[in-house]
C-alpha positions in Angstrom: 115.5 110.4 113.4 112.8 112.1 110.7 112.7 110.3 107.2 113.3 112.4 104.1 110.3 111.1 101.9 109.9 112.5 98.5 108.3 111.8 95.2 110.7 111.1 92.3 109.4 111.3 88.7 111.9 109.4 86.4 112.7 110.2 82.8 110.0 107.1 82.1 107.6 108.5 83.6 107.2 106.7 86.6 106.5 108.4 89.8 107.7 106.8 93.0 107.2 108.0 96.7 110.6 106.9 98.7 112.6 107.2 101.4 116.0 109.2 100.5 119.0 108.2 101.9 121.6 110.4 100.6 122.4 112.6 97.7 125.6 112.7 96.2 127.5 113.9 92.9 125.2 112.5 90.4 123.5 109.9 92.2 120.4 109.5 94.2 120.3 106.9 96.8 116.6 105.9 98.4 114.9 102.5 99.8 111.3 101.4 100.5 110.0 103.2 97.2 105.9 102.7 96.4 104.6 103.3 93.0 100.9 104.8 92.8 98.7 103.3 90.6 95.3 103.8 90.1 93.2 100.5 90.8 89.6 101.5 89.3 88.3 102.6 92.5 91.4 105.0 93.7 94.9 105.3 94.3 96.9 101.9 95.3 100.4 101.7 96.6 102.6 99.1 95.2 106.3 98.3 95.8 108.6 100.3 92.9 110.4 96.9 92.7 108.7 93.6 93.7 112.0 91.9 93.5 113.9 93.4 96.5 113.5 93.2 100.3 112.6 96.4 102.0 115.1 98.9 103.2 117.4 97.8 100.4 119.1 100.8 99.3 118.5 101.6 95.2 121.1 103.6 93.5 120.0 106.2 90.7 121.9 108.3 88.6 120.1 111.8 88.5 120.0 112.1 84.9 117.4 109.8 85.3 115.2 112.0 87.4 112.9 114.8 85.8 112.1 116.1 89.4 111.9 115.5 93.2 109.0 117.0 95.5 107.0 116.6 98.8 104.2 113.9 98.2 100.8 115.1 98.9 99.7 114.8 102.3 97.5 111.9 101.3 100.3 109.8 99.5 102.4 110.7 102.4 100.1 109.3 105.1 99.6 106.1 102.8 103.3 105.7 103.2 104.0 106.3 106.5 101.3 103.5 107.2 103.1 101.0 104.9 106.1 101.2 106.7 105.4 102.1 109.9 104.5 98.8 111.1 101.4 100.1 113.2 97.9 99.6 111.9 96.3 102.8 111.9 92.6 103.0 112.0 90.5 104.5 109.2 89.2 108.0 109.1 85.8 106.9 109.0 83.7 107.1 112.2 82.0 103.7 113.9 78.8 103.5 114.2 
């Protein structure tokens, strides 16, 4: 089953790349959220909430969401790498 990975921007300004579990009524359920932060050298993914377990479903009222969209390819790759359990080689050449 293919995961529905989206970028959600909240009314607080936070942007989260996450797997949408389901949307119904005025609620969005998602899990495995990552927030992208600039660490001085590039973008780094950190857990949206460090106090919950992986795969824990978070329920958010749609009124707290500005928009949801498909994340950029590099963010999507980083997200998939984080949650795949497989360590992928870097894209640089080995000499």
